[in-house]
Rosetta silent file (secondary structure, phi, psi, omega in degrees, C-alpha in Angstrom):
SEQUENCE: XXXXXXXXXXXXXXXXXXXXXXXXXXXXXXXXXXXXXXXXXXXXXXXXXXXXXXXXXXXXXXXXXXXXXXXXXXXXXXXXXXXXXXXXXXXXXXXXXXXXXXXXXXXXXXXXXXXXXXXXXXXXXXXXXXXXXXXXXXXXXXXXXXXXXXXXXXXXXXXXXXXXXXXXXXXXXXXXXXXXXXXXXXXXXXXXXXXXXXXXXXXXXXXXXXXXXXXXXXXXXX
SCORE:     score description
SCORE:     0.000 S_00000001
   1 L     0.000  129.751 -175.991   56.412  -20.269   46.958 S_00000001
   2 L   -77.241  167.585  178.442   56.795  -17.379   44.526 S_00000001
   3 L   -85.932  132.541  179.798   54.553  -14.383   44.067 S_00000001
   4 L   -73.056  170.746 -177.194   52.054  -14.672   41.202 S_00000001
   5 H   -59.883  -47.050 -178.962   51.671  -12.134   38.408 S_00000001
   6 H   -62.108  -38.428  179.198   48.582  -10.497   39.936 S_00000001
   7 H   -68.442  -35.427  176.971   50.302  -10.212   43.325 S_00000001
   8 H   -60.594  -43.466  179.492   53.354   -8.618   41.709 S_00000001
   9 H   -70.349  -32.817  176.832   51.161   -5.918   40.212 S_00000001
  10 H   -64.787  -43.911  177.503   49.334   -5.468   43.514 S_00000001
  11 H   -60.924  -46.141 -179.046   52.659   -4.906   45.298 S_00000001
  12 H   -63.701  -40.712  179.978   53.782   -2.431   42.622 S_00000001
  13 H   -64.945  -37.552  177.860   50.478   -0.542   42.755 S_00000001
  14 H   -69.431  -39.280  179.227   50.748   -0.211   46.542 S_00000001
  15 H   -63.029  -34.965 -179.226   54.351    0.975   46.297 S_00000001
  16 H   -61.436  -25.053  179.849   53.299    3.664   43.825 S_00000001
  17 L   -68.390  -15.258  178.706   51.162    5.232   46.567 S_00000001
  18 L   -84.388   -9.725 -177.466   54.381    6.252   48.372 S_00000001
  19 L   -93.961  141.700  179.765   55.449    8.448   45.453 S_00000001
  20 L  -119.403  157.864  179.846   54.431   12.108   45.188 S_00000001
  21 L   -54.151  140.584  176.008   54.442   14.501   42.216 S_00000001
  22 L    82.329    1.300 -177.719   57.841   15.879   41.258 S_00000001
  23 L   -75.700  157.354  172.082   59.884   13.205   43.019 S_00000001
  24 E  -107.887  116.814 -168.453   63.138   11.695   41.769 S_00000001
  25 E  -130.598  135.052  173.418   62.852    7.908   42.167 S_00000001
  26 E  -102.124  135.116  178.463   65.118    4.945   41.434 S_00000001
  27 E  -114.207  125.779  178.435   63.537    1.591   40.591 S_00000001
  28 L   -78.730 -177.568 -178.271   65.448   -1.647   41.144 S_00000001
  29 L   -76.724  147.744  177.249   65.238   -4.862   39.137 S_00000001
  30 L    95.597 -138.232 -177.751   62.147   -7.103   39.339 S_00000001
  31 H   -54.409  -38.824 -179.525   58.852   -5.993   40.873 S_00000001
  32 H   -54.363  -31.286 -178.504   60.090   -2.391   41.386 S_00000001
  33 H   -63.995  -22.253 -178.477   60.216   -1.822   37.605 S_00000001
  34 H   -76.422  -16.254 -175.383   56.416   -2.245   37.497 S_00000001
  35 H   -60.817  -36.039 -177.972   55.854    0.775   39.765 S_00000001
  36 H   -59.562  -24.932 -179.346   56.260    3.232   36.875 S_00000001
  37 H   -70.055  -11.966 -174.791   53.096    1.811   35.289 S_00000001
  38 H  -114.576   16.645  179.099   50.991    3.263   38.143 S_00000001
  39 L  -105.751  124.248  178.567   52.236    6.861   38.183 S_00000001
  40 L   -57.943  141.974 -177.336   50.037    9.504   36.439 S_00000001
  41 H   -61.055  -32.589 -175.153   51.777   11.175   33.488 S_00000001
  42 H   -83.930    7.288  179.048   51.062   14.671   34.813 S_00000001
  43 H   -83.171  -12.344  179.486   52.894   14.044   38.114 S_00000001
  44 L    55.232   37.238  173.883   56.278   14.841   36.548 S_00000001
  45 L   -79.366  131.524  179.738   57.967   12.016   38.465 S_00000001
  46 E  -106.120  112.785  178.308   61.452   11.379   37.099 S_00000001
  47 E   -88.305  134.723 -173.458   62.549    7.757   37.347 S_00000001
  48 E  -108.361  135.504  175.066   66.300    7.219   37.575 S_00000001
  49 E  -122.919  130.065 -172.927   68.253    4.258   36.221 S_00000001
  50 L   -71.529   -6.097  172.387   71.876    3.863   37.276 S_00000001
  51 L   -80.874   -4.222  171.319   72.929    2.793   33.788 S_00000001
  52 L   119.668   38.780  175.917   72.402    6.439   32.786 S_00000001
  53 E  -132.207  137.135  169.065   68.789    7.546   32.271 S_00000001
  54 E  -123.464  114.818 -178.224   66.717   10.138   34.096 S_00000001
  55 E   113.247   34.613  173.872   63.081   10.082   33.023 S_00000001
  56 E   -71.525  150.145 -178.193   62.195    6.450   32.291 S_00000001
  57 L  -115.461 -160.529 -179.108   58.510    5.831   31.719 S_00000001
  58 L   -63.600  166.790  176.479   56.075    2.909   31.778 S_00000001
  59 L   -60.818  133.289 -179.674   56.850   -0.493   30.281 S_00000001
  60 L   -67.871  151.595  175.605   56.628   -0.327   26.461 S_00000001
  61 L   -64.950  150.511 -179.166   53.805   -2.106   24.681 S_00000001
  62 L   -58.729  128.255 -178.243   54.743   -5.459   23.191 S_00000001
  63 L    93.312   -9.805 -179.571   56.369   -4.871   19.825 S_00000001
  64 L  -106.991   11.743 -178.697   57.153   -1.239   20.638 S_00000001
  65 L   -67.822  144.912  173.559   60.416   -1.883   22.496 S_00000001
  66 L  -103.535  118.050 -174.878   63.521    0.122   21.557 S_00000001
  67 L   -64.536  -16.531  179.699   66.548   -2.194   21.564 S_00000001
  68 L   -98.884    5.111 -175.621   68.791    0.733   22.550 S_00000001
  69 L  -126.653  108.228 -177.640   66.669    1.843   25.505 S_00000001
  70 E  -145.670  165.462  176.338   66.737   -0.241   28.684 S_00000001
  71 L   -89.429 -172.975 -175.824   66.968    0.047   32.457 S_00000001
  72 L   -64.561  -21.241  178.799   69.837   -1.123   34.676 S_00000001
  73 L   -89.160   -1.290  179.602   68.525   -4.672   34.532 S_00000001
  74 L    87.995    7.180 -178.894   68.593   -4.726   30.729 S_00000001
  75 L   -93.193  144.425 -176.309   64.793   -4.641   30.357 S_00000001
  76 E   -64.615  142.881  177.723   63.163   -2.301   27.802 S_00000001
  77 L  -135.200  168.539  169.703   61.743    0.996   29.016 S_00000001
  78 L  -106.926  175.808  174.081   60.131    4.102   27.574 S_00000001
  79 E  -127.343  158.710  179.360   61.067    7.690   28.347 S_00000001
  80 E  -105.857  163.316  176.770   58.998   10.731   29.309 S_00000001
  81 E   -55.831  134.720 -179.022   59.319   14.297   27.972 S_00000001
  82 E    92.114    0.942  179.724   62.433   15.942   29.411 S_00000001
  83 E   -64.504  153.978  179.461   64.341   12.673   29.846 S_00000001
  84 E  -138.952  159.370 -179.830   68.123   12.789   29.651 S_00000001
  85 E  -122.078  149.149 -179.846   71.020   10.372   29.141 S_00000001
  86 L  -162.330  173.364  179.188   74.461   10.320   30.765 S_00000001
  87 L   -82.238  170.317 -173.764   77.192    7.900   31.761 S_00000001
  88 H   -67.140  -23.716  178.200   77.051    5.772   34.891 S_00000001
  89 H   -66.544  -37.642  176.638   79.468    8.016   36.793 S_00000001
  90 H   -69.396  -40.518  178.599   76.945   10.862   36.620 S_00000001
  91 H   -58.408  -43.795  179.977   74.134    8.444   37.544 S_00000001
  92 H   -75.655  -27.186  173.525   76.026    7.357   40.654 S_00000001
  93 H   -61.850  -39.119  176.443   76.971   10.938   41.426 S_00000001
  94 H   -61.525  -41.479 -179.473   73.247   11.700   41.703 S_00000001
  95 H   -66.514  -50.508 -172.945   72.836    8.792   44.092 S_00000001
  96 H   -68.763  -24.291  177.155   75.848    9.565   46.271 S_00000001
  97 L   -83.104   -2.362  175.739   74.936   13.249   46.604 S_00000001
  98 L    80.065   27.090 -178.026   71.569   12.236   48.072 S_00000001
  99 L   -80.158  -17.736 -177.183   69.360   13.589   45.302 S_00000001
 100 L   -76.034  127.463  175.946   67.040   10.562   45.182 S_00000001
 101 L   -72.902  -41.275 -178.171   63.781   11.012   47.089 S_00000001
 102 E  -143.305  142.687  163.010   63.027    7.270   47.041 S_00000001
 103 E  -121.059  137.370 -179.820   64.691    4.071   45.937 S_00000001
 104 E  -117.500  114.262 -171.074   62.542    0.961   45.531 S_00000001
 105 E  -122.366  159.078  168.394   64.560   -2.254   45.706 S_00000001
 106 L   -85.893  170.038 -179.565   64.105   -5.994   45.827 S_00000001
 107 L  -154.009  152.596  171.161   65.467   -8.023   48.752 S_00000001
 108 L   -92.582  -39.391  178.237   66.450  -11.495   49.873 S_00000001
 109 E  -150.400  150.687  170.553   66.103  -10.674   53.593 S_00000001
 110 E  -136.227  137.928  179.715   65.285   -7.698   55.825 S_00000001
 111 E   -94.791  170.437 -179.909   65.859   -7.597   59.584 S_00000001
 112 L   -64.247  -21.196  178.427   63.714   -5.988   62.270 S_00000001
 113 L   -90.550   -0.797 -179.284   66.222   -3.115   62.437 S_00000001
 114 L    90.429   13.910  173.813   65.954   -2.470   58.707 S_00000001
 115 L   -66.066  141.776 -177.391   69.176   -4.239   57.685 S_00000001
 116 E  -116.937  128.370  171.806   69.077   -5.148   53.984 S_00000001
 117 E  -122.537  111.131 -176.598   70.490   -8.287   52.323 S_00000001
 118 L  -146.183   16.496 -174.179   69.757   -8.276   48.607 S_00000001
 119 L  -120.901  -19.546 -177.476   72.853   -9.003   46.574 S_00000001
 120 L  -155.098  143.227  166.503   74.190  -12.526   47.092 S_00000001
 121 L  -109.147  117.053 -176.689   73.382  -16.023   48.259 S_00000001
 122 L   -49.998  133.562  179.072   76.708  -17.637   49.255 S_00000001
 123 L    95.196  -11.884  179.221   77.765  -20.297   46.786 S_00000001
 124 L  -107.156  145.568 -179.040   75.754  -18.884   43.880 S_00000001
 125 L   -77.419  136.573  175.887   77.199  -16.903   41.013 S_00000001
 126 L  -137.339  153.906  179.745   76.125  -13.272   40.723 S_00000001
 127 L   -75.018  -14.591 -179.380   77.209  -10.461   38.377 S_00000001
 128 L   139.187  174.659 -176.526   77.947   -8.134   41.308 S_00000001
 129 L   -74.927  -24.657 -178.004   76.314   -5.869   43.841 S_00000001
 130 L    68.338 -147.135 -177.030   75.368   -3.202   41.306 S_00000001
 131 L   -91.742    3.841 -172.403   74.118    0.104   42.691 S_00000001
 132 H   -60.021  -38.417 -175.646   72.271   -1.328   45.674 S_00000001
 133 H   -65.062  -40.865  177.211   74.896   -0.436   48.274 S_00000001
 134 H   -71.164  -43.955 -178.902   74.858    3.270   47.296 S_00000001
 135 H   -59.679  -44.750 -177.104   71.095    3.388   46.814 S_00000001
 136 H   -64.592  -30.924 -176.434   70.398    1.801   50.198 S_00000001
 137 H   -92.941  -26.052 -169.396   72.608    4.263   52.035 S_00000001
 138 H  -109.486  -20.274  178.649   71.999    7.515   50.159 S_00000001
 139 L   -68.663  147.606 -178.799   68.332    7.653   49.101 S_00000001
 140 L   -66.639  -30.525  177.567   66.093    9.710   51.376 S_00000001
 141 L  -141.480  132.793 -179.592   63.641    6.794   51.653 S_00000001
 142 E  -114.031  118.287  178.238   64.302    3.090   50.991 S_00000001
 143 E  -113.922  130.868  179.448   61.326    0.868   50.143 S_00000001
 144 E  -106.809  130.845  173.564   61.754   -2.888   49.712 S_00000001
 145 E  -114.382  125.015 -176.780   59.410   -4.974   47.550 S_00000001
 146 L  -163.150  169.063  171.049   59.743   -8.728   47.992 S_00000001
 147 L   -66.483  144.299  179.564   58.101  -12.080   48.656 S_00000001
 148 L   -71.817  -31.527  178.709   57.070  -12.427   52.296 S_00000001
 149 E  -131.004  163.579  177.037   58.540  -15.953   52.422 S_00000001
 150 L   -84.909 -174.900 -175.700   61.104  -17.887   50.391 S_00000001
 151 L   -62.954  -23.742  178.700   60.396  -20.868   48.125 S_00000001
 152 L   -88.106    1.138 -179.052   60.443  -23.187   51.156 S_00000001
 153 L    82.985   12.317 -179.071   57.820  -21.058   52.915 S_00000001
 154 L   -89.780  145.257 -178.193   60.334  -19.679   55.433 S_00000001
 155 E   -58.640  145.209  174.241   60.144  -16.022   56.565 S_00000001
 156 L  -109.513   -7.344  174.392   62.293  -13.422   54.819 S_00000001
 157 E  -103.663  107.075 -164.604   61.587  -10.721   57.412 S_00000001
 158 E  -118.335  164.499  170.982   63.855  -11.802   60.242 S_00000001
 159 L   -64.848  -40.432  179.277   65.146  -10.795   63.646 S_00000001
 160 L  -146.105  132.804 -179.669   68.617  -10.848   62.105 S_00000001
 161 L   -64.113  142.861  177.732   69.665  -11.348   58.484 S_00000001
 162 L  -100.279  -16.959 -179.465   71.546  -14.572   57.740 S_00000001
 163 L   -95.690  160.852  178.229   72.895  -13.456   54.340 S_00000001
 164 L   -57.366  136.425 -176.021   75.664  -10.893   53.711 S_00000001
 165 L   -78.317  146.993  168.458   74.344   -7.359   54.177 S_00000001
 166 L   -85.385  -45.352  176.884   74.050   -4.750   51.485 S_00000001
 167 E  -161.286  145.860  179.304   73.663   -2.000   54.106 S_00000001
 168 L   -87.710  146.663  171.000   72.663   -1.879   57.800 S_00000001
 169 L    45.130   49.418 -176.317   69.569   -0.127   59.177 S_00000001
 170 L  -113.376  -21.247 -173.787   68.638    1.423   55.844 S_00000001
 171 L   -79.495  132.819  177.473   65.125    0.130   55.057 S_00000001
 172 L  -100.648  -31.487 -176.891   62.171    2.422   55.806 S_00000001
 173 E  -150.267  143.367  176.441   59.308    0.309   54.459 S_00000001
 174 E  -120.506  128.983  175.325   58.701   -3.292   53.336 S_00000001
 175 E  -124.024  120.052  178.136   55.874   -4.188   50.951 S_00000001
 176 L  -119.182 -176.308  176.019   55.168   -7.856   50.264 S_00000001
 177 L   -71.666   -5.711 -177.698   52.247   -9.775   48.804 S_00000001
 178 L  -113.554  -27.684 -169.977   50.934   -9.997   52.386 S_00000001
 179 E  -160.806  162.631  168.088   51.615   -6.709   54.135 S_00000001
 180 E  -112.529  119.965 -174.965   52.941   -3.174   54.337 S_00000001
 181 E  -125.158  129.967  179.649   55.444   -2.919   57.210 S_00000001
 182 E  -105.382  138.687  177.341   57.191    0.254   58.341 S_00000001
 183 E   -96.947  117.906 -178.463   60.560    0.287   60.110 S_00000001
 184 E  -130.977  115.064  176.891   60.569    2.829   62.943 S_00000001
 185 L    51.085   44.780  175.664   63.491    3.142   65.384 S_00000001
 186 L    77.325   15.799  177.762   64.563   -0.461   64.916 S_00000001
 187 E  -132.147  154.586 -176.908   61.066   -1.951   65.237 S_00000001
 188 E  -103.633  127.917 -179.903   58.555   -3.218   62.693 S_00000001
 189 E  -116.348  123.876  177.684   55.038   -1.791   62.546 S_00000001
 190 E   -78.151  114.327 -176.166   52.294   -3.515   60.566 S_00000001
 191 E   -99.444  -36.929 -179.354   50.500   -0.730   58.671 S_00000001
 192 E  -148.466  157.037  171.969   48.368   -2.622   56.127 S_00000001
 193 E  -114.562  138.043  178.086   47.477   -6.138   55.060 S_00000001
 194 E   -92.158  134.246  179.686   47.252   -6.993   51.364 S_00000001
 195 L   -60.216  137.190    9.580   44.182   -8.903   50.197 S_00000001
 196 L  -102.585   21.428 -174.230   43.381  -11.770   50.700 S_00000001
 197 L   -78.232  161.323  178.639   45.706  -12.242   53.703 S_00000001
 198 L  -112.939  165.842  177.150   44.819  -11.676   57.353 S_00000001
 199 H   -57.938  -42.547 -178.490   46.735  -10.107   60.223 S_00000001
 200 H   -61.642  -41.294  179.613   47.162  -13.559   61.765 S_00000001
 201 H   -66.301  -37.621  178.339   48.673  -14.969   58.570 S_00000001
 202 H   -64.720  -47.082 -178.952   51.108  -12.060   58.338 S_00000001
 203 H   -62.049  -42.792 -178.419   52.243  -12.477   61.948 S_00000001
 204 H   -64.909  -29.214 -175.869   52.654  -16.242   61.550 S_00000001
 205 L  -100.398   14.215  178.666   54.830  -15.840   58.444 S_00000001
 206 L  -121.360  121.130 -179.158   57.105  -13.148   59.923 S_00000001
 207 L   -71.075  -43.377 -179.859   59.989  -14.167   62.174 S_00000001
 208 L   -71.245  147.649  179.049   60.610  -10.682   63.549 S_00000001
 209 L   -67.916  141.758  178.715   58.019   -9.299   65.993 S_00000001
 210 E  -112.544  137.692  176.912   55.418   -6.936   64.549 S_00000001
 211 E  -104.522  140.949  174.655   53.836   -4.050   66.409 S_00000001
 212 L  -165.367  157.668 -179.959   50.319   -2.808   65.731 S_00000001
 213 L   -80.791  106.861 -176.494   47.386   -1.321   67.603 S_00000001
 214 L   -66.533  -21.734 -178.066   45.206   -4.329   68.422 S_00000001
 215 L   -80.460  -12.547 -178.185   42.285   -2.070   69.299 S_00000001
 216 L  -115.225  157.198 -178.491   42.117   -0.619   65.777 S_00000001
 217 L   -78.235  128.781  174.580   41.378   -2.189   62.397 S_00000001
 218 L   -78.850  123.791 -178.713   44.405   -2.810   60.184 S_00000001
 219 E   -60.683  148.568  176.750   43.542   -1.481   56.681 S_00000001
 220 E  -111.772  125.893  179.159   43.340   -3.998   53.839 S_00000001
 221 E   -98.045  127.238 -178.964   44.771   -2.997   50.468 S_00000001
 222 L  -116.902    0.000    0.000   43.091   -4.548   47.427 S_00000001
């Protein structure tokens, strides 16, 4: 079962809380693109797109799109003061040199050790891996935004990924419509539950074991 529109925005709003003023952040395709809508203008956060933009802004208002201005996924974006344009080799040079503070990516599966599978389902046609392999390995912090389960209701946070990996042991945090989970030394820690789900529902829908302090209240993000 897919994530509804309101849940997508809830996930993006929670992910935005991980960003601090002055950071350089890459946003992947899908839910991650919504994160820019929740960053204050005066924070001077520079969003990076691997097709060659530094300084993308919030989603443009309907009818205000610029057909020549888009992110790596081809979706329209705005720019902030001080934005710059360059070719993709420079964009990837920024990634490979480790300049990105955070990358926020989508995923098909994540393992308990933080392995990431997000680029292919065997047997299905895809345009390619894109920048995910570099982003996952070189960003200082990797945050994954995704559905907690697939369309069949099966867990996507697993003991071991079943799909081809993008990069091993690279994920630092997972945010779904149900929970915020941190990867620490190859183990998963439940940090928050997203409304209206409960701790029990999160545990039941996660294949990999989750650690949390049972004596303390798990915060609920609304």
